[in-house]
C-alpha positions as CSV (number, residue, x, y, z in Angstrom):
1,M,106.5,67.9,114.8
2,N,106.0,68.7,111.0
3,A,106.9,71.4,109.1
4,P,104.3,73.7,107.6
5,R,103.1,72.7,104.3
6,A,104.3,75.1,101.5
7,Y,101.5,76.2,99.0
8,R,102.7,77.5,95.5
9,G,106.3,77.5,96.8
10,L,105.4,79.7,100.1
11,N,105.0,78.5,103.6
12,R,102.3,80.0,106.0
13,D,104.3,82.9,107.3
14,E,105.1,83.9,103.7
15,R,101.4,83.5,102.7
16,V,100.3,85.5,105.8
17,E,102.5,88.2,104.9
18,Q,101.5,88.4,101.4
19,R,98.1,88.7,102.4
20,R,98.8,91.6,104.6
21,T,100.9,93.3,101.9
22,Q,97.7,92.9,99.5
23,L,95.4,94.2,102.1
24,I,97.5,97.2,102.7
25,E,97.6,97.9,98.9
26,T,94.0,97.4,98.5
27,G,93.1,99.6,101.6
28,L,95.2,102.4,99.9
29,D,92.9,101.9,97.2
30,C,89.6,101.8,98.8
31,L,90.5,104.7,101.3
32,H,91.1,106.7,97.8
33,A,87.8,105.4,96.2
34,D,85.4,105.6,98.8
35,G,86.9,108.1,101.6
36,L,87.4,107.6,105.3
37,S,83.7,107.2,105.8
38,G,83.3,104.7,103.1
39,V,86.1,102.2,103.7
40,S,85.3,99.2,105.7
41,V,86.7,95.7,106.3
42,R,84.0,94.2,104.2
43,S,85.0,96.5,101.2
44,I,88.5,96.0,101.5
45,C,88.0,92.2,101.6
46,A,85.5,92.1,98.8
47,R,88.3,94.1,96.7
48,A,91.0,92.0,97.9
49,R,89.1,88.9,97.2
50,L,89.9,87.5,100.6
51,T,87.7,86.5,103.2
52,P,87.6,88.5,106.8
53,R,89.4,85.7,108.4
54,Y,92.4,86.5,106.4
55,F,92.1,90.4,107.2
56,Y,91.9,89.3,110.9
57,E,94.9,86.9,110.7
58,S,97.0,90.6,110.1
59,F,94.7,93.4,111.5
60,A,92.7,93.6,114.9
61,G,90.3,95.9,113.1
62,L,90.2,98.8,110.5
63,D,91.9,101.2,112.4
64,E,94.9,99.1,112.6
65,L,94.8,98.5,108.9
66,L,94.4,102.5,108.2
67,V,97.5,103.1,110.4
68,A,99.4,100.4,108.2
69,V,98.2,102.1,105.0
70,V,99.4,105.5,106.4
71,D,102.9,104.2,107.9
72,Q,103.8,102.7,104.1
73,V,103.4,105.9,102.8
74,A,105.2,107.7,105.3
75,A,108.1,105.0,104.6
76,E,108.2,105.6,101.2
77,V,108.5,109.3,101.7
78,A,111.2,108.9,104.2
79,T,113.1,106.5,101.9
80,A,112.7,108.9,98.8
81,T,114.1,111.8,101.0
82,L,116.9,109.9,102.4
83,S,118.1,108.7,98.9
84,A,118.0,111.9,97.6
85,I,120.1,113.8,100.2
86,A,122.5,111.0,99.8
87,S,122.6,111.3,95.9
88,A,122.8,115.0,96.5
89,R,125.6,115.0,98.6
90,D,127.5,112.0,96.7
91,S,127.1,113.4,93.2
92,G,130.1,115.5,93.1
93,S,128.5,118.6,92.3
94,D,128.3,121.7,94.4
95,A,124.9,120.9,95.7
96,G,125.5,122.4,99.1
97,L,122.9,122.9,101.6
98,E,120.2,124.5,99.6
99,G,120.9,121.7,96.7
100,Q,120.5,118.9,99.4
101,V,117.4,120.2,100.9
102,R,115.7,120.7,97.3
103,A,116.3,117.4,96.4
104,A,115.1,115.9,99.6
105,I,111.8,118.0,99.4
106,D,111.3,117.2,95.9
107,A,111.9,113.5,96.2
108,G,109.4,113.0,99.2
109,Y,106.7,115.4,97.9
110,A,106.8,113.5,94.6
111,V,105.5,110.3,96.3
112,V,102.2,111.9,97.3
113,A,102.1,114.2,94.2
114,D,102.4,111.7,91.7
115,D,100.1,109.0,93.3
116,P,96.7,110.3,94.4
117,R,96.0,107.2,96.6
118,K,99.0,108.3,98.9
119,A,97.9,112.0,98.7
120,T,94.4,110.6,100.0
121,A,96.2,108.8,102.8
122,L,98.2,111.5,104.0
123,L,95.1,113.7,104.3
124,V,93.3,111.2,106.1
125,A,96.1,111.1,108.6
126,G,95.8,114.7,109.3
127,A,91.8,114.5,109.1
128,G,91.6,114.2,113.1
129,H,90.5,110.4,113.1
130,G,91.9,109.1,116.6
131,P,94.7,106.3,116.0
132,L,95.5,108.3,112.4
133,R,95.9,111.6,114.2
134,D,98.1,110.3,116.7
135,R,100.1,108.4,114.1
136,R,100.4,111.8,112.3
137,H,102.0,113.3,115.2
138,K,104.4,110.8,115.4
139,I,105.2,111.0,111.7
140,V,105.8,114.6,112.2
141,I,108.4,114.1,114.9
142,D,110.0,111.1,113.2
143,Y,110.6,113.2,110.0
144,A,111.8,116.0,112.2
145,E,114.4,113.4,113.7
146,L,115.5,112.5,110.3
147,A,116.0,116.1,109.4
148,M,118.4,116.5,112.3
149,A,120.2,113.3,111.5
150,N,120.8,114.0,107.7
151,L,120.9,117.4,106.9
152,P,124.0,119.7,107.0
153,R,123.9,121.8,110.3
154,L,121.4,119.9,112.0
155,G,123.4,116.7,111.8
156,A,126.5,118.7,113.0
157,I,125.3,120.7,116.1
158,S,126.5,120.2,119.7
159,L,124.6,118.3,122.0
160,A,123.9,121.6,124.0
161,D,122.1,123.1,121.2
162,R,120.3,119.8,120.2
163,S,117.0,120.5,122.1
164,R,116.6,123.9,120.5
165,A,117.3,122.4,116.9
166,R,115.0,119.7,117.8
167,A,112.0,122.1,118.6
168,T,113.0,124.1,115.3
169,A,113.0,121.1,113.1
170,L,109.8,119.9,114.7
171,F,108.0,123.5,114.2
172,V,109.4,123.6,110.3
173,M,108.2,120.1,109.7
174,G,104.7,120.5,111.2
175,G,104.5,123.9,108.9
176,A,105.6,121.8,105.7
177,A,102.8,119.1,106.5
178,E,100.4,121.7,106.9
179,L,101.1,123.3,103.9
180,I,101.4,120.1,101.8
181,E,98.0,118.9,103.1
182,A,96.4,122.2,102.0
183,V,97.7,122.0,98.6
184,L,96.8,118.2,98.1
185,S,93.3,118.9,99.6
186,G,92.8,122.1,97.0
187,A,92.6,124.5,100.0
188,L,95.7,126.1,98.5
189,R,96.6,126.3,94.7
190,L,100.3,126.0,94.1
191,S,102.0,123.9,91.5
192,R,104.4,121.2,92.5
193,A,107.6,123.4,91.6
194,Q,106.1,126.4,93.6
195,V,105.9,123.7,96.8
196,V,109.1,122.6,96.3
197,E,110.8,126.0,96.3
198,L,108.7,127.5,99.1
199,L,109.4,124.5,101.3
200,T,113.2,124.7,100.1
201,A,113.3,128.5,101.4
202,M,111.5,127.7,104.4
203,W,114.3,125.0,105.4
204,V,117.1,126.9,104.1
205,S,116.4,130.1,106.2
206,V,116.2,128.2,109.3
207,L,119.0,126.2,108.9
208,S,121.1,129.1,107.9
209,A,120.0,131.5,110.5
210,G,122.8,131.1,112.7
211,D,125.5,132.0,110.0
212,D,125.2,135.5,109.9
């Protein structure tokens, strides 16, 4: 059997992955420019300058592409947050719990605050659209698990207390998501600094509740 022919130095699998990445990025652009009701397979393909054939080699339909867009933003937020926690922990400064929490929130929020397209994707995920609504629920749960694994106190708790801590982390994470969505949508007028401070105080209060 002949090996797949390379084109411009890329084999077929690499070209497919390159087009998939291009479609996700274009989907992010179209979603922000046209809104959920205005985005379509046709509009994404036209903007990406790809035929529908190339769209369907990576995605079964529009919903699958939109979920991939939201997943990409969620992954960026998680990566930025975990990196900030690690940096604060390893900096040698006396950051402590509050410093690590503030660094994590500031870094994660910056992903969507600095790029309106990503803010739109986050808002769309909470807009009640079927697959995106389901994905939002999963993202909130995943973020709560990340907090448990990486923040002080939550990461060090005993197995017996883990169910209660998971429920608490999920409750706080859900509230944080609602607050961020309200600010990004304009329903609540708060500066970036105010958002970070409010969420930091919220998390520190919960994590420190058992210290007294």
